ZARO-106183 format. One record per residue (C-alpha): x, y, z. Coordinates in steps of 0.001 Angstrom, whole numbers, padded with zeros to 6 digits, always signed. Each point is the difference from the previous one (the first is absolute). Layout:
BEGIN
XYZ/...
//
This chain:
BEGIN
+081576-003248+131456/-003436-000961+001340/-001371+003386-001006/+001214-000365-003581/-001259-003589-000274/-003406+001126+001281/-000143+002872-002528/+000921-002208-002942/-002507-002646+001068/-002677+002697+000156/+000869+001086-003554/-000406-003579-001217/-003338-000341+001815/-001332+003226-001536/+001042-001143-003476/-001667-003371+000623/-003273+001818+000737/+000149+001650-003411/+001033-003079-001974/-001749-002724+001970/+003244-002013+000018/+001062-001501+003358/+003419+000744+001473/+002370-002939-000433/+001278-001988+002968/+003557+000635-001242/-000530+003762+000234/-001330-000231+003564/+002935-002202+000982/+002485+002507-001433/-001699+002813+001915/+000295-002013+003217/+003732-000413-000640/+000326+003709-000746/-001946+000914+003144/+002302-002159+002103/+003006+001837-001428/+001602-003246-001143/+003117+000592-002090/+001100-003069-001985/+003751-000234-000465/+000837-002857-002389/+003482-001521+000162/+001054-001640-003248/+003029-000970-002049/+001668-003022-001525/+000317-003274+001863/+002585-000314+002811/+000804+003703+000288/-000792+000130+003713/-003547+001422-000022/-001282-001977+002973/+003189+000599+002000/-000346+003720-000725/-003571+000020+001365/+000964-001961+003108/+002886+002366+000763/-002102+003114-000635/-002700-001196+002396/+002499-001294+002571/-001079-003672-000065/+002658-002347-001505/-002366-002952-000530/-003214+001839-000891/-000285-001400-003567/+001987-002924-001501/+003501+000887-001242/+001881-003305-000323/+002349+000034-002978/-001220-003381-001297/-003683+000915-000259/-001982+002505-002016/-002959+002042+001175/-002937-001216-002073/-002894+002138+001213/-000826+003463+001267/+000711+000982+003606/-002021+003021+001193/+001600+001436+003125/-002022+002450+002120/+000119+001312+003545/-001070-002237+002874/+000783-000221+003689/+001800-003304-000502/+001477-002061-002842/-002681-002247-001484/-000723-001708-003308/-003204-000794-001868/-000256-001766-003363/-002738+001131-002394/-000937-002368-002812/-001395+000705-003455/-003749+000192-000415/+000095-003031-002290/+001558-002150+002727/-003062+000249+002243/+002318+000149+003023/-000371+002421+002896/+002930+001994+001392/+002369-001897+002245/+002125+001299+002889/+003451-001600-000109/+003291+000077+001876/+003260+001390-001337/+001324-003501-000613/-003014-000713-002245/+000828+002808-002452/+002287-002332-001942/-002996-002236-000866/-002116+002849-001337/+002282+002805-001165/+003040-001580-001674/+000539-001761-003295/+001460-003101+001652/-002790-000345+002554/-002841+001037-002307/+001136-000815-003553/-002056+001624-002722/-002283+001307+002789/-001716-003367+000334/-001454+001281+003304/-001826+002797-001930/+001297+002778+002249/-001145+003530-000859/+002257+001814+002476/+001400-000281+003517/-000811+002769+002456/+002698+000845+002529/-000484+002271+002997/+003038+001614+001590/+000409+002533+002852/+002501+002148-001920/-000541+003746+000650/+000474+000832-003679/-003129-001991-000873/-002126+001835+002544/-000520+002960-002344/-001993-002181-002414/+002888-001346-002030/-000599-003490-001424/+003053-001717-001488/-000583-002579-002709/+002738-002562-000552/-000240-001474-003509/+001485-003092-001671/+003227+000615-001891/-000234+000876-003672/+002013-001928-002586/+001883-003128+000930/-001538-003456-000175/-003516+000765+001159/-001630+001929-002862/-003451-000045+001619/+001355+002211+002795/-000107+002982-002359/-003741-000458-000480/-000550-000197+003776/+002093+003118+000584/-001646+001982-002793/-003448-000657+001498/+001026+002283+002860/+002064+002644-001785/-003104+001922-001211/-001027+000333+003662/+003349+001472+001021/+000166+003530+001381/+003807-000185-000156/+002597-002620-000940/+003373-000938+001447/+001952-001641-002839/+002761-002223+001400/+003314-000841-001649/+003240-001114+001658/+003760+000568+000134/+001088-003535-000928/-001714-001129-003194/-000306+001986-003227/-001166+003643-000070/-003483+000993-001137/-000494-001939-003244/-002280-000115-003029/-002745-002002+001717/-000015+002311+003001/-000254+002990-002348/-003110-001570-001525/-001497-000543+003462/+000707+003614+000926/-001685+001254-003172/-003128-001892+001019/+000135+001342+003561/+000550+003611-001077/-003231-000166-001980/-001802-000694+003302/+001786+002177+002557/+002748+002597-000193/+000905-000659+003644/+002822-002523-000524/+002942-000195+002381/+003104-002150-000353/+001741-002262+002503/+003433-001568-000492/+000481-002846+002476/+002997-002082+001198/+002469+002912+000057/+002137-001841+002571/+000488-002921-002404/+002370+002089-002128/+002503+002748+000764/-001134+003607+000240/+001420+001013-003379/-001818-002857-001742/-003299+000867+001707/+000373+003677-000941/+000888-000940-003573/-003114-002158-000222/-002140+002900+001200/+001551+002364-002557/-000522-002575-002750/-003653-000551+000961/-000709+003728+000156/+001578+000395-003429/-002259-002736-001372/-003086+001681+001504/+001064+003356-001382/+000549-001356-003528/-003224-002017-000137/-002403+002240+001907/+001654+003386+000263/-000032-000389+003778/+002368+002352+001769/-000044+000303+003779/-002063-003044+001023/-000277-001395+003558/+002639-002752+000053/+001015-001819+003187/+002991-002276+000611/-000787-002503+002736/+001199-003126+001747/-002613-001968+001929/+002460-002217+001875/+001823+003003+001455/-003351+001514+001027/-000878-003156+001937/+003493-000074+001544/-000537+003566+001205/-003289-001005+001618/+001599-003064+001617/+002656+002208+001558/-002621+002268+001585/-000227+002574-002761/+003684+000293-000797/-000018+003415-001686/+003144-000588-002053/-001371-003227-001465/-003398+001592-000522/+001592+002815-001991/+002015-002508-002040/-003228-001853-000870/-001371+003048-001854/-003431-000329+001634/-000011+003353+001900/-000059+001876-003337/-002877-002146-001254/-001982+000408+003236/+000501+003745-000171/-001354+000020-003550/-003059-002007+001009/-000820+002038+003108/+000830+003471-001318/-000928-000202-003686/-002024-003002-001146/-002488-000382+002853/-000714+003764+000229/-000599-000047-003782/-002351-002986+000114/-003043+002268+000488/+000642+001734-003334/+000932-003233-001803/-003153-001808+001134/-002195+003034-000679/+001262+000455-003547/-000569-003658-000854/-003533+000039+001406/-001030+003260-001681/+001418-001032-003379/-001943-003272+000218/-003227+001850+000849/+000416+002885-002478/-002298-001516-002702/-002786-000494+002576/+000316+003577+001230/-000040+001336-003551/-003094-001997-000891/-001753+001139+003197/+000660+003663-000761/-001309-000409-003550/-003223-001668+001154/-000607+002718+002592/+000501+002669-002664/-002516-001697-002315/-002609-000259+002734/+000590+003580+001076/-000591+001219-003567/-003236-001950-000089/-001344+001216+003355/+000944+003611-000748/-001942+000068-003257/-002597+002274+001588/-001153+001979-003048/-001813-001424-002969/+002920+000910-002280/+002467-001827+002256/-002216-003074+000176/-000410+000042-003782/+003753+000264-000397/+000595-003012+002233/-002817-001865-001726/+001510+000768-003385/+003428-001218+001125/-001404-003266+001274/-002084-000413-003146/+003083+000481-002154/+001931-002471+002103/-002842-002486-000324/+000040+000427-003769/+003753-000509-000006/-000420-003159+002056/-002642-001317-002383/+002252+000767-002954/+002866-001671+001843/-001995-003196+000450/-001166-000092-003626/+003009+001341-001910/+003001+001317+001839/+000594-002821+002458/+000957-002436-002750/+002186+002624-001687/+001762+000932+003243/+000548-003618+000978/+001485-000624-003456/+002366+002969+000448/+001009-001123+003480/+000716-003574-000997/+001808+001103-003181/+002282+002205+002131/+000363-002863+002459/+001000-002428-002763/+002595+002492-001256/+001419+000249+003508/+000026-003780+000347/+002065-000341-003182/+002491+002596+001227/+000281-001449+003489/+000308-003596-001209/+003222+001105-001671/+001464+000512+003468/+000006-003779+000436/+002044-000535-003165/+003212+000543+001955/-000687-003375+001638/-000596-002010-003171/+002622-002359-001453/+002887+001962-001551/-001304+003128+001734/+001955+002401+002204/-000199-002255+003057/+001470-003000-001808/+002751+002126-001538/+000918+001247+003470/-000028-003568+001375/+002107-001373-002865/+002541+002744+000706/+000128-001184+003611/+000527-003611-001091/+002811+001006-002332/+001924+001378+002980/+000166-003413+001698/+003479-001526-000162/-000516-003072+002206/-002690-002453+001036/-000236+001620+003448/-000278+003429-001580/-002673-001255-002399/-002052-001507+002823/+000240+003232+001973/-001184+002060-002975/-002830-002462-000659/-001070+000313+003643/-000182+003781-000423/-001900-000343-003277/-002460-002459+001559/-000784+002616+002634/-000099+002926-002417/-002341-001592-002558/-002909-000107+002443/+000715+003557+001054/+000179+001163-003627/-003255-001764-000842/-001780+001568+002981/+001525+003411-000708/-001086+000155-003644/-003390-001585+000676/-000712+002498+002787/+001333+002857-002096/-002147-000867-003019/-003121-000595+002089/+000491+003227+001966/+000546+001987-003198/-003168-001464-001510/-001942+000844+003157/+001275+003595-000082/-000813+000416-003682/-003471-001452+000522/-000670+002441+002828/+001077+002923-002206/-002238-001210-002838/-003002-000182+002311/+000670+003470+001368/+000381+001533-003474/-002989-001740-001570/-002458+000142+002883/+000905+003241+001730/-002748+001934-001779/-002578-002768+000387/+000021-000919+003669/+002033-000222+003165/+001842-003306+000111/+002523-001697+002239/+002606-000733-002652/+002350-002059+002171/+000747-003483-001353/+000590-002677+002614/+000604-003061-002163/+002279-002438+001804/+003283-000688-001744/+000407-003784-000382/+003282-001462+001153/+002339-001604-002485/+000414-003760+000435/+003396-000043+001701/+000111-003812+000002/-000172+000144-003789/+002874+002488-000056/+002350-001702+002420/-000996-003639-000598/+002294-001114-002828/+002815+002332+000960/-000233-001048+003635/+000087-003675-000991/+003072+000634-002159/+001764+001738+002894/-000879-002840+002367/+001309-002558-002479/+003288+001869-000383/+000481+000352+003751/-000681-003669+000670/+002136-001240-002869/+002763-002252+001403/+002942-000390-002322/+000760-003679-000498/+003428-000912+001372/+000637-002671-002589/-000837+002382-002838/+002482+002421+001450/+002620-002724+000415/-000578-001232-003538/+000536+003468-001380/+003183+000376+002024/+001306-003366-001272/-000888+000935-003566/+001894+003224+000434/+002853-001942+001584/+000188-002435-002922/+000256+002851-002417/+002650+001512+002230/+002051-003239-000138/+000791+000650-003642/+002021+003036+000917/+001547-001554+003120/+003337-000915-001592/+000488+003438-001461/-000733+001636+003341/+002311-002530+001686/+002814+000847-002408/-000434+003666+000695/+000104-000639+003744/+003044-002220-000411/+001839+002633-001956/-000879+002776+002373/+000689-002057+003136/+002512-002679-001155/+000362-001555+003450/-003617-001121-000113/+000806-002476-002681/-001955-001172-002975/-002284-002462+001826/-000978+002367+002806/-000340+002862-002444/-002199-002087-002234/-002206-001088+002950/-000340+003560+001252/-000846+001158-003496/-002627-002710-000268/-001564+001087+003269/-000010+003705-000830/-001232-000496-003532/-002722-002326+001195/-001189+002529+002520/+000241+002782-002571/-001997-001984-002539/-002596-000994+002613/-000382+003575+001206/-000583+001383-003471/-002405-002805-000888/-001997+000827+003172/+000216+003699-000713/-001240-000525-003545/-002828-002197+001233/-001009+002571+002666/-000025+002784-002560/-002168-002037-002350/-002312-000953+002852/-000254+003642+001162/-000803+001249-003493/-002605-002749-000407/-001487+000878+003377/-000154+003698-000878/-001624-000746-003360/-002511-002291+001712/-000732+002710+002573/-000577+002497-002790/-002430-002396-001671/-001911-000541+003235/-000141+003747+000588/-001453+000575-003451/-002665-002611+000682/-000639+001477+003476/-000331+003544-001350/-002351-001233-002716/-002217-001656+002606/+000204+003068+002246/-001028+002320-002835/-002928-002231-000977/-001136-000017+003628/+000296+003779+000212/-001990+000513-003209/-002687-002375+001266/-000128+001795+003357/-000175+003378-001716/-002944-001210-002070/-001827-000519+003298/+000980+003515+001106/-001389+001461-003238/-003238-001965+000293/-000430+000991+003649/+000614+003680-000736/-002494-000025-002871/-002584-001644+002247/+000697+002516+002740/-000366+002894-002437/-003342-001419-001165/-001188-000369+003599/+001063+003544+000856/-001766+001440-003014/-003219-001795+000836/+000225+001052+003650/+000738+003604-000976/-002924+000140-002408/-002270-001548+002577/+001100+002562+002575/-000466+002836-002500/-003506-001196-000809/-000787-000244+003718/+001325+003533+000638/-001999+001522-002858/-003184-001773+000970/+000471+001047+003627/+000541+003603-001107/-003154-000064-002109/-002018-001429+002879/+001450+002491+002415/-000856+002897-002314/-003550-001288-000300/-000140-000285+003742/+001513+003465+000280/-002898+001513-001967/-002469-001663+002372/+001816+000895+003226/-001692+002214+002526/+001966+003009+001153/+000515-001678+003390/+001429-003172-001583/+002234+002073-002281/+001381+001879+002996/+000609-003289+001805/+001879-001477-002986/+002126+003095-000301/+000814-000176+003700/+000968-003662-000349/+002259+000814-002934/+001551+002903+001899/+000753-002387+002876/+001795-002328-002446/+002009+002950-001371/+001019+000957+003535/+001077-003563+000686/+002112+000041-003163/+001565+003291+001121/+000843-001591+003379/+001543-002992-001780/+002216+002318-002071/+001071+001900+003128/+000936-003248+001750/+002014-001109-003017/+001784+003362-000042/+000991-000494+003667/+001794-003221-000809/+001722+000942-003230/+002955+002406-000228/-000898+003394-001404/+002129+001647-002715/+002155+002813+001339/-000727+003548-001088/+001961+001032-003042/+000383-003611-001110/-001793-001612-002905/-002319-002751+001104/
//
């Protein structure tokens, strides 16, 4: 991979010579990673699915990263090869702290939610070295915080690293629910970044074999229906059995039961051999615009230097003169017109895209769906459970629709720029406006408080007793009748005993129905109150989303304006440089002209070498097949 990284770096350096723009530090860092052959395998999934245990078992070190059931991983663990197990904490740039070597027992303080709540220590990531042979080939495993669950900020931490993933292991388990709606949304996001997604089902020993197999079949069906995925790499594993096999000196039967041999075979025989192509494709795709621009600039300069006859020079001069006239006309007339067309198209797109948020407004599709859920509750416990689910889903819905609307607006803006400016100049049309997060405290605040109040509500004993007595008093009025019935059915009981028994039964009956009536009234009142709070919560959520989207629109418009100004400035610079070069061309001595042509030929040869290197690393289409 060093050869490819060197070739791509050379392409960027050549382009920088033509444009005068320096190569970014981020690009050089990515080329260093490529040259080292580092393959980043991100492990992700919902909270408490066994991600960390899976990594520990795969690498053969039971305590490598924290796995306790009562804690949650709160930061990123980057695990790479090293001759011994060691840990180093890296802090955010804002913290001003330098990296810190720590012991395994210190990981709790830096890498878990209990030990480092809300990342008060300002940890960026924790680097782990491990002497596992599988890491020696350049594999770096990245253990991420669990998605979903209580800690919403974990999704943001995880998603900071997903774009850097070369492949993803998505972890689910055999015990909890199958792949659900939230996980489907996560997978949609991941598939837009990398197609190399592999699935792990953990804890297969926690259920019987039929149940584990049924869960796998169910999950594969869900993936097939939602993504059209057919034969995907899917591994059924049990980390505890893997460790037991190691403890018993590589017990082969236990090892086979753990499912890890199949996974190791996949890694060693398929994934790692394919990493060269995967890394190469990512790097070349990222550099394609630079290569294209470089080739175009070389072609322009070649045309200029090869204008040896007077007719050819006049032709080039005429072309530049016409372009200069067009630029002048652009600055005086067409720029305003084009900007007006662009922003009119952008405003139209904004109106269309804003409609995507309407599903989240009060009485919109989201509220209708939530009210349907509430209507299914038949008890207080059932209502609280549904409200818990809704409290979790609202934030996810808000993020989903906000991200969807912002992404759609970005895509439409990029298309508008390409259509409107394609004939004017070369422009990087990518829009990088950050999508603001929805205020999740606003969403879950009132609903969360309502849930807490309901859970902590202690029913007053004396109120209960009073209701029972009231029901009993009412029941006394029918005591004699019940007693008579009992006496007639069981004469030996006698009138007094029968009457007493009737009093007791009727009292209990009356008390029970009074309590039941009160509970039903209380439940209906609680459900109505919950519905009211949800309406208020959704209203606040929608207002927050609209406000956030206003910032997205403003940022995109500003970014479009900046891009247009930068593009026009670059176009002016290119035209002026071409004019100056042509003037210089007419004054060049034959020796200088030969030298310039030789220099340009050397650049062309370097570009040819770069293309040959790229071809070495990328798979070639087979003969007879369409590329």
